[in-house]
Structure formats: C-alpha cells, structure tokens
N, C-alpha and C positions, 0 to 999 in steps of 0.2 A: 190512088187518091181517095177512092171510096173507103178503103181500109183505114186510111189516116183520119178520115172524117168520123167514122164509127169509133175509132180510138179516142179522138178528142171528146166525143159525146160521152163515152164511158168514163173518161177521166173526170169530166165535169160532175157526173153523178157520184163519183167517189171523192169529192172534194169537201172538206170541212167548211161549214158556213162561217166559222169564226176566224180561222187563220187563212182560209182560201187556198189551201194546199191539200195534197193527197193526205188521206187519214193516216195518222200514226197512233197505233194502239186504239182503234175505234171502239167506242162504247155506245150502248143504246139506252136511251131514257125510256121511262114508262109510256111516254107519248110516241114512241117508235122513231124519234129523230136521233140521228147519229152525230157524234162529235169526237174529235181527238180527246183522249183521256186528259192530257195536260191542259188542253184548251178549256174544257168544261170545269176542271178544278180551279183554274185561274179565274174563270168567269164567276164562279160561286164564291171564291175567296174563302174567308174563314167562317162563313155562315153555316150553321149546323141544322137549322130548321127553316121552313117556308122558303124553299128555293124554287126557281122557275126555269122553264125551257127558254133558251135565248131565241129560238126560232118561232114557236107558237105561243109562248108566254104562259103555258099551263103551269100552275103552281103545284108543287109537291110538298107534302108535310115535312119531309126530311130528305137529306142527300141520299140518292140511290141511283145506281146505274149498273149495267152488266156488260161484260166483254162481248163483242160481236166478232166471233172467229171467222164466220163466213165472209164478212166484209173485209176482214184483215187479209184473208187469203186472196180475195179479188184485187185488193190494193197492191199486194206484193206482186201478183202476176202483171198488173198494169205497169208497175215500176219496171219489171223485167223487160216487157215489150217495149217500153219507152227507151230503155237503154239500148236494146238490140236494134231498134229502128234508127237510133242516132249513130250507130257504129259505122265506120268506114270499112271497105273491103279488107284493108290491112288489119284493122282492129278485130274484125270477125275472124281473120286467120290467127291472130294472136290469141283470141279467146279459145279457138279450137286447140291451139298448142297447149294452152293452160289446162284445158280439159284432159288432153292426152297425158300431160305431166301428172295431173292429179290421179289419173287412172293408174299410171305406172307406180306412183307412190302408194296407192291403196291396194296393189296387187303384187303377188309374189313374183320376184324376178325369175326364179327357177321353174316354177310350175304355172305361172300365169293366173293362178287362182286368187280370189279375193283374200286379203289378210284378215284373219278372224281371231287369232290367239296371240298371246304374248308369252314367250319362253322366259321363265324367271331365271334359269341358270345362265343363259347367254344374253339375256336382256335384249331380245330382238323380236319383231313381229313375224309370225309365220302363218301359212295357210293350212287347210285341212290335210293336204297331201304331205306337208312337212312333218306332221305329227307322227306318221308311221315310218319316217325315214330313220336310218341308223344314226344320223347325226343328232337326233333329238330323242333317242331312246332313253327311258328312265328320267326324262326331264319333267318338270312340273309346268303346267300351262294355266293361264288365266284368260278369261274373256277380255276383249279390249276395254270395254267400259269399266269392268271391275279393276283391271290393271291400272287404268287411268286414275280411278278413285283411290286405289291403294297407294300408288306412288305419289299422287298429289298430297294425300294425307301425310305420307312420310316427309315430303318436302315442306309441307306446312308445319310439321313438327320441328323440322330443322330450322324453318323460318322463325318459329316461336323461340327456339333456343338461341338463334342469332339475335333476335330482338332483345331477349333477356341479357345476352352478352353485351349487346350494344348499350343497354341501359346501365349495366355494371361499369362498362368502360366510360360511359358519359359521366357517371358519378365519380369515378376515379379522376377523370379529367377536371371536374369541378373542384374536387378535393385538392388536386395538384395546383390548380389555378389559385385556390384560396391560400395554399401554403406559399406559393410564389408571392402573392399579394402581401401576406403576413411578413414574409422575409424582407420584401422591399420596404414595407412600413417600418419593420424593426431596424433594418440597417440604416434607413433614412433617419430615424429617431436617434440611433446610436451615433451616426455621423454628426448630427447636430449637437449631441451631448459632448462628443470628443472635441468638436470645434469650440464649444463654449468653455470646456475645461482648459484647453490650451490658450484660448483667448485671455483667460484670467492670468495664466502664467506669463503670456506675452506682455500684457498690460503691466503686470507687476514688475517684470524685468525692465521694460521701457521706462517706467517711472523711476525705478531704482537707478538706472543708468543716468537719467536726467538729473536726479538728485546728487549723485556722486560727481558728475561733471560740473554742476553748479557749485558744489562745495569745493571742488578742486580750483575752479576759477576764482572763487572768493578767497581761498587761501593764497592763491597766486598774487592777487591784488594786495593782500595784507603783507606778504613777504616782499613784494616788489617795491612798495612805497619807501622804506628806509634805504633800500639799495639805490634807488634813483636819487634820493637826497644825498647820499654819500658820493655817488658818481658826480653830481653837480659840484660838490665841494672840491673834489679832486680835480675836475676840469678847471675850476676857477684858480686853484693853486698852480696848476700847470701853466695856465695862460700868464699869470703874474710872473712865474719863474722864467718863462720864455722871453718876456719883455725885458726883464732885468739882464738876462744873458745877452740879448741883442745890444742893449745900451752899453754894457760893460765892454763888449767887443769893440764898439765904436770908440770909446774912451781910450782903450788900450792902443788902438792903432793910430789915433790922431795925435796923441801927446808926445812931445819930445822928452828927452831925459830929464832936464831940469824942471820944465813945467809939470811933467808927470809927477815928480817927487813933491813939488809944491802942492799939487792937487791930491796927493795921496790921502791926507787926512779927510778931505771932503769925500773922496771916492770911497774911503772905508766907511764913513758914516752913511753915504748914499746906498751902498750895496751890502752893508752889514758884515764887513770882513771880520770885525771883532766878535760878532755873534754867529758867525757861520758854523762854528763847532756846535753851538746849541741847535741851530737850524738843521744840521746833519743828524743830530740826535732825534730831533722832532720828526724829521722825515723817516728815520729808521723806525720810530714808533708807529708812524702811519703805515709803513710797509708791514710791520709785524701785525698791526691790527687788521690790515687788509688780508694778510695771509691767514690769520686766525678766522676771520669772517668767511674766507673762502673755504676753509675746512669745515666750519659750522654749516655753511650753505650746502656743501656736498653731502654732509650727514643728513641735513634736513631734506634734501632732494631724494636721497635714498629712502628715507622714512616715508616720504610722500609716495614714491614709486611703489614701495611694498604695500602701502595702505590702499592705493587706488588700482593697482594692476594685479596684485596677488602674486607677483614674481617671487617675492621673498616673504609674503605674508598670506593670511587666510581670507583674502577677499571673496573668492568663490564660495568657500565654506561658510563664511559669514552670511553671504546672500542666501545660500541654500538653507541655513538655519532659520533665517527670517522668513523665507518663502514658505516654510511649513505653516505659517499663519493662515495662508490662503488654501491649504489642502483641505478637501472635504471628501469623505468623512475623515475626522481626526483619528489617528490610531489610539486604541484604548489600552491603557496600562492596567491590566487586570490584577486582582488578588484572589486567592483561593479562600473558600468559606470553610473553616475548620469544623463548623457544626454539621456539615454534610459529609465529611471525610469518613471512609470506612476505617474500622479500628486497626487495620494493618497498614495504614498509610501514614507516612511521616512527612509533615509539612515543614518547610524552612521557617526560620524566625520571622522573615518578612512576608511569609505566605505567598511566595512567588514560584516555588518549586515543590514537587511532590515525588516521593519514591515509595516503593513497596518494601515492607519489612515483615519478616516471618514472626516477629514478636507482636503479640496482641497488646495494644495500648488500652489503658483503662479510661474509657470515654463514656459519657452518658448516652443512653439509647434514646435520643430525642427523635421526634417524628420525621425530621428532614434528613436524618443520617441514613446512608446506605448500609445495610446490615449483612448482605451476602456478596454483592459485587464490589470489587476493590476499586472504587472510583470516588471522585470529589467534584463539586461544582464551583463555579466562580461566584464571588460575592455580588457582582453586579448583575442586574437583570435588564432585559431590553424589551420594550413593548411598542417601539416605534423607531423610525429613522434608519440610518445606514451606519454600520460599525464594523471595524475589523480589529483583530488581535493576532499576534504571532506567538507560536509555541516552538521552542527548540527541542527537537526529538533526537538530534545527533545520530549516533549509530544504533540506537535502540531498534530491535526487530519486532517488538510487541508493544502496541499502544493503540489508543482510540481517542478521537477528538470529535467535537460537535456541539449541539445544543439540545436541551430538553425543556419541556414545559414545566410550569410550577406544579401542575396536578399529576405529572407522570409518576408512576409507582417507583418507590425506592426501597421497598422491603421485599425480601425473598428473591426468587428468580424473576428477572425482568425480560420482557419481550422487546427486543430492539427493532422498532418499526415506526415509521412516521405516524401510523395510525394510532400508536400508543404514546405519542409525544416524544419520540427519540429520532433525531436526525444525526447519524454518526458515520464517520469514516474510520476504518480500522486497518492497521497493518498487523499481520500475523505471520511471522517469519518472511517468506518470499511472496506472500499473497496480500494484495491490497483489495479491500472490499468496501462498497458503499451499501449500507443497509436500507435499500429500497424494498419494494414488494413487487417482483422478486429482487433479491440482492444482485448487485452489479459488480462483476470482477473488473478491477482496474489494472492497467499496464503502463505505469509511468516509465518514461525513458531513463530516468535516473531516480535513485532513492532520495527523497527530500530530507534535508537535515533540519530545516526550519519550515513549518507549515503555517501559512496565513489563512485565517478563517474570516470570510467576509459575509456579513448578514445585511440583507436589504429587506427590512421587515414588511413595509408596505408592498414592495415589489414581489414578495413571496419567494425570495431566492436565498440559498445558503451555499456558498462556493468555497471550495478548498483549493489553495494554490501551493505550489512549491515556491516558497518565498525567495529562493536563490535566483531563479530565472523567471518567476511569475508564470510558469506553465500551469494550466488548469488541470487539477486532479479529478474533480467531480463537482457537479452542481445539482443541488436538490431544488425542485420547484414545487411549492405548496402554498397554502393559505394559512397564515399564522393568526391566531386569535387570542393566545395567552402570552403571559410574560415568558421569555426564553432565557435560560441560564446556560453559560458556557459549561461544557462537560469535558472531564479529563480522566483517562484511564492509563496509568503508567505501566501496566503489565505486571506479571508475576515472575519473580526471580526463580530460575531453575538452575541448580548447580552453580550458583554464583554469577550466572550470566544475566545480562540485561538489567544490571543493578543501577544504571545511571538514571537520574530523575528526569521528569518532564519539567522544563523551565519556561516560565512566562517571560516574554521579551518586554522590556520597559523602554519607552520612548522619551527622549529628553524633550521638555517643553520648548 
C-alpha cells in the first residue's frame, strides 16, 4: 500500500498541467516548467513571437523549448510500473512467456548465442559461433542493423518501382476508360443516326403506301359507279321480264281453246309476240355488251394489279427510284478534268473513263497538269458536306484512287502522304495499300470490282468501300482545310496487260 501511495505521488509529479496525463515527449521551457510537446504547441497555436508559459505566465520573446530526456525516461518507467502493477498472475506468466519467446527469437537455436550477423548467401540470422562453422564458410555477413538498412533500401526501391508501375497502370486504366466512354458515345451517336436515317425511309414508305392505297380506292370508286348503274338497269329489266312471264303463264293455263284464240290478238299486243324477235336481238346485244364489258373489266383489273402490286409491273422499282430523292448524301456523277491529265492518258469523249496509252499526246503544259505521274483529277472540288462516288476497276490489278488538295504538288515526283495533300488507296498486283504515315497494308477478303469513295469533309473522314458488298477497305481520319479533288491513277500497261480503263459510275437522277 505504501508503494502504491509513492507510485501515485510520483505519477502526479510526472503529469502535464495542460492535458492532466503522463507526459508524452516532455519538453522544458526557459522557466523550467515541463509540458507535453504537442500540448504546448497547441497552446501557443500559430503565434511566432511573445508567447508565455501556461503555468507561471512568464512571457518569452519567441517560441523556444528543449527536450527533457531525463523526464521522458522517468515517465516511461512509471508507465511500465503502472502496467506491471495492474497485471494479474496469469498476465505476468504470459509476459514471462513472451520474454522467453523473444529471447529464443533473438538467440541462435544451435549455439544459444545472441544473433549478431546476417548471412547474405542463405539470408538467415547467425551468431558468432556460426561464423566459423563449415556451413557458413566463405559466406558474406552483415551486421544486423546494416542488413536491415540494406534490405529495407532494396524493398523501398522495389516499392518505388511498384508505385511507378501502379501509376502507369492507373494511367492505362484511365486511357481505357476514356476509350470505352468514347466508344459508347460514338456508338450511341451512330445508333441515333441509323435510327434517323431509317425513320426517313419508313416515313417515306408509309406515306407512299397510303398514297397508293388512296389512289387505288379512288380508282375503284370511279370504275364502280358505271358498273353499279348498269347492274341497276339489268335488275330492272329482269324484274319486268319475270312479271311478264308470270302473267303469260297464267293466261296460258286459264283460257279455253276458243276464248284463247279470240284473245290471241290482245295477248300478242300485251306480251309483244310480234316484237319478240326484236326483243331477242336486243337482249343478245345486251349480253354481248356485258361480255365485252367483262373482258374490258378483266383487262382493267389486271392493269390495276400490275400498277399497284408490282406482280406484273415495276411498282417496287418505281418506288425505289423515287426513294432516291430522300437519300443523303446524293451520289455524285463525276467527270474528269482533261486539263489535269498526264500526256499519256486518254479520256473518253464524255470524260467519264481514263486509260493509259504509250503514245504521248500533244497537250499544253499548264500548271494544273501532272507531268510525271500518269494520273488525272475530277472536275468537281469539295470543300464541305458529305459526298460519294463510285469507280469501276473491274479486273485491273494496278490502280489508285483518293483525293488531293488544290495546293498539292503535281509536277515532278510527288510524295504520296496526307501531310503533302494526298489521301490515296492503291492496288499493285496482289497488294492493297493505304498511304498513311506509315503506310497500311490491307487484306480485303475479295478483290473489289467497283470501289465507292465516301468523303465526310467536316467529319474529317475519307472511306473506301467495296461497292459490291459495302465492306470497308480503309478509312482515313484527318482535318481537311482545302478544296479536295477526286484522284485517279489507271496504272501503266505492261506487255498489253491491264489495258482496261477506270470508269466513273453515273447515277440516274
């Protein structure tokens, strides 16, 4: 009990007057009062000058204190005594077990000596006796502290490398996330565009269907009116004839021989016996007219059927032709510009096809003409909008198509590269190539016989398709700032091969 009383008195002397707990990192002021380091710092706050002691109120011109190591050691011993005093017998036993375990861990299992060195080859702790043992001959050793620093430095280096790798992977993750977001945005926009395009087609077809059905019903009413009038006249004639037949039957059955003959003249006048032959002829004419009308009606119905159903006529083709009015962009019917054609190129009279000739034509050397490369440009230039045109390449094995800028070089050797105003796709024997930077080798599943060139000026895209199955051959993506002219290279004939021309496809309006 006396020990506990002294312990409590000592603990009070080692208590901070600010937090009222045992000192933590005690520091001494110039007035010899002691406080926890964190407590005095919080008490002074951000003041840098004219601070005072919380206990005696002495003013100091500036913040200043020093560590009190003696007091810190006393506080640590008091804490230890306080813990041991509060331990139960079981806890004291556990503490001794922990101390024994720590001793075992810090001493050599084989020799019982304190572990002092670290073997670098086997990466284990050893004692002084282990150094001279055969198991560790020619091994290198490090003091424990130096080994700890060395290997911690290595692990820190690995940690730095892992942190850098984590940073790189995080950047890749962000890039991939952006690509996914861009893809979702692009596909969403494309879906809306597809839906809008097909909505136009659906609307056009629905309106066309309604118009055709309305016209069919109007025609039906027009054709039905005279038929119904004719039917009414026939029904009236039939009713009158049936009445006469009934009356005649009655007169025939009820009259005796002599009265019948006496009434014969009246009966003849009443039933038109003398005019029956004329009536028969008239009825024959009605039948003939009805038969003729039936034939004409059948013919008219067949014509109507072929007009409105397309079974025997061009209904679907007619609708398709008219539907081209809503197609956007409208296909371009290009012509070639003879002023740009190389002197060995021959253009057709309508300027829609071009072929190579070994004969040099006498043409003026104007600025826009190609003088070394055997190619020609289209007459039309594009500086906005969406456009497409088709070129028949057939079985040709050498050709090139694309667009060039107005300012692109046309004299001497030309550098085919988007940087110099050339966006071209080429076939050279069995190789297809897009002149990107670097060039891209293409592998179409089938050789196109007709190539569609699609230009989206504002969208910065130039796409080449196989027009037969609309498979994508290649897409250039760039920013266009000048007028663009269609480009055509028909290839050079070698030993009479590849003599066929490049042909521009024309579309009917």
